[in-house]
C-alpha positions in Angstrom: 239.6 100.7 184.4 242.2 103.5 184.6 241.0 106.8 186.0 242.7 109.1 183.4 242.3 112.9 183.8 240.4 114.8 181.1 243.5 116.8 180.1 245.6 113.7 179.7 243.0 112.2 177.4 243.2 115.3 175.3 247.0 115.1 175.1 246.9 111.4 174.3 244.7 112.2 171.3 247.2 114.9 170.2 250.1 112.6 170.7 248.5 109.9 168.5 248.0 112.4 165.7 251.6 113.4 165.9 252.7 109.7 165.9 250.6 108.9 162.9 252.2 111.8 161.0 255.6 110.5 162.0 254.7 107.0 160.9 253.7 108.3 157.5 257.0 110.0 157.2 258.9 106.8 157.9 260.0 107.8 161.4 260.2 104.7 163.6 261.2 106.1 167.0 260.5 109.4 168.8 261.8 111.1 172.0 259.6 112.9 174.5 261.3 116.2 173.8 260.0 116.1 170.2 256.5 116.2 171.6 257.7 119.1 173.7 258.5 121.1 170.6 255.3 120.2 168.7 252.7 120.5 171.5 254.2 123.2 173.7 254.4 121.0 176.8 257.4 119.7 178.7 259.0 116.4 178.0 258.4 115.6 181.6 254.7 115.9 181.1 254.8 113.6 178.1 256.6 111.0 180.1 254.2 111.4 183.0 251.2 110.9 180.7 252.7 107.8 179.2 253.7 106.4 182.6 250.1 107.0 183.8 248.7 104.7 181.1 251.4 102.1 181.8 253.6 102.6 178.7 257.4 102.2 179.0 260.0 102.1 176.3 263.7 102.0 175.6 264.7 105.6 176.4 268.0 105.2 174.4 266.1 104.8 171.2 263.0 106.7 172.1 259.4 105.5 171.9 258.6 103.0 169.1 256.1 105.0 167.0 253.9 102.1 165.8 253.8 100.4 169.2 252.8 103.7 170.9 250.1 104.4 168.3 248.6 101.0 169.0 249.0 101.4 172.8 247.2 104.8 172.8 244.5 103.5 170.5 243.8 100.6 172.9 243.2 103.2 175.6 241.2 105.7 173.6 239.2 103.6 171.2 236.2 101.5 171.8 236.1 97.9 170.6 233.2 98.6 168.2 232.7 101.6 166.0 230.8 104.5 167.5 228.2 106.2 165.2 227.9 110.0 165.2 225.3 112.4 163.9 225.7 116.0 162.9 222.8 118.3 163.7 222.9 121.4 161.6 224.4 121.1 158.1 225.3 124.7 157.5 228.8 125.8 156.6 230.2 124.6 160.0 228.4 121.3 160.0 229.6 120.5 156.5 233.2 121.6 157.3 233.2 119.3 160.3 231.9 116.4 158.3 234.3 116.9 155.4 237.3 117.1 157.8 236.3 114.1 159.9 235.0 111.6 157.4 237.5 108.8 156.6 240.0 109.8 159.3 238.9 107.5 162.1 237.5 104.0 161.4 236.1 103.7 165.0 234.3 107.0 164.9 231.8 107.3 162.0 229.5 110.1 161.0 226.5 108.2 159.7 223.7 110.7 159.6 223.0 114.5 159.4 220.0 116.4 160.5 218.6 119.8 159.3 215.3 121.6 158.7 216.3 123.0 155.3 214.1 121.3 152.6 217.0 121.7 150.1 219.1 119.4 152.3 216.6 117.0 153.9 216.3 113.8 151.9 219.6 114.3 150.1 223.2 113.5 150.8 225.3 116.4 152.2 229.0 115.8 152.1 228.3 112.2 151.4 226.1 111.7 154.5 222.3 111.2 154.3 220.5 114.2 155.7 217.2 113.7 157.6 214.5 116.0 158.9 215.2 116.9 162.5 211.6 115.9 163.3 212.7 112.3 162.7 215.8 112.5 164.9 214.7 110.0 167.6 213.6 107.4 165.1 216.8 107.7 163.0 219.1 107.8 166.0 217.6 104.5 167.2 217.8 102.8 163.8 221.4 103.9 163.1 222.5 103.3 166.7 223.8 106.8 167.1 225.7 107.4 170.4 227.2 110.9 169.8 225.9 114.1 168.3 227.8 117.1 167.1 225.7 120.3 167.4 226.5 122.8 164.7 222.9 124.3 164.5 222.1 128.0 164.9 222.5 129.0 168.6 218.8 130.0 168.7 217.8 126.4 168.1 220.2 124.8 170.6 217.9 124.7 173.7 215.2 123.0 171.7 217.5 120.1 170.9 218.1 119.0 174.4 214.9 117.0 174.9 215.2 115.1 171.6 218.8 114.2 172.4 217.9 112.9 175.9 214.9 111.0 174.5 217.0 109.3 171.8 219.4 108.0 174.4 222.4 109.8 173.1 225.5 109.3 175.3 227.8 112.2 174.2 227.3 115.7 172.9 229.9 118.0 171.2 228.3 121.4 171.2 229.6 124.0 168.8 226.9 126.5 169.4 227.6 129.5 171.6 225.0 128.5 174.1 226.2 126.2 176.9 223.8 123.2 177.3 223.1 121.2 180.4 222.2 117.5 180.2 221.4 114.9 182.9 224.1 113.0 184.5 225.3 110.2 182.2 225.5 112.3 179.0 229.0 113.5 178.4 229.0 117.1 177.1 231.7 119.3 175.7 230.7 122.9 175.0 233.0 124.4 172.4 232.4 128.1 171.9 234.5 129.2 168.9 233.6 132.9 169.4 234.8 132.8 173.1 238.0 131.0 172.1 238.8 133.4 169.3 238.1 136.4 171.4 240.5 135.0 174.1 243.2 134.6 171.5 242.5 138.1 170.2 242.8 139.5 173.7 246.2 138.0 174.3 247.4 139.2 170.9 246.2 142.7 171.8 247.9 142.5 175.2 251.1 141.3 173.6 251.1 144.2 171.1 250.4 146.8 173.8 253.2 145.4 176.0 255.7 145.7 173.2 254.9 149.3 172.5 
């Protein structure tokens, strides 16, 4: 197995999305400096990332788009589909489900969980929604490996134990409360408020410096 840094994995995912768009537009080859313009990184970094995963190409023609898509997919994707559940089907949970569904065959949202009686027992965004009290049972039955947390922040801490008990392997946390899990569970805490405030700060600084 290759020991690929986390940031490189993130960039490879971005590269693949760009390559897929290029493929749909009929573009057969692409140079590293094109990624430079799209992703705001240097062409040298692109080449380093691709060299790290063992990809080489005819530099005169650029990278073969279809070949590179498949190469990156072989690195990023599992052999079998991975099932995902969304916990919390409010506006954010529904937006995540709507955006993601149908985009990736190897990553599938197969279940949603909530405590709202108007949602439980129905399909929300085309996904069956279950009562959170049945999480461990449904997670085992549906072979769920990853959960997306889009519940209210006040409920976030109470979800840790059920997630551990259900044998979940990965958590993408969209609540504003960082959560800690035992070693062996991969966690990404994604605080939208903090990220937006960071962007707002640099916008403010830029405006003040231009006065």
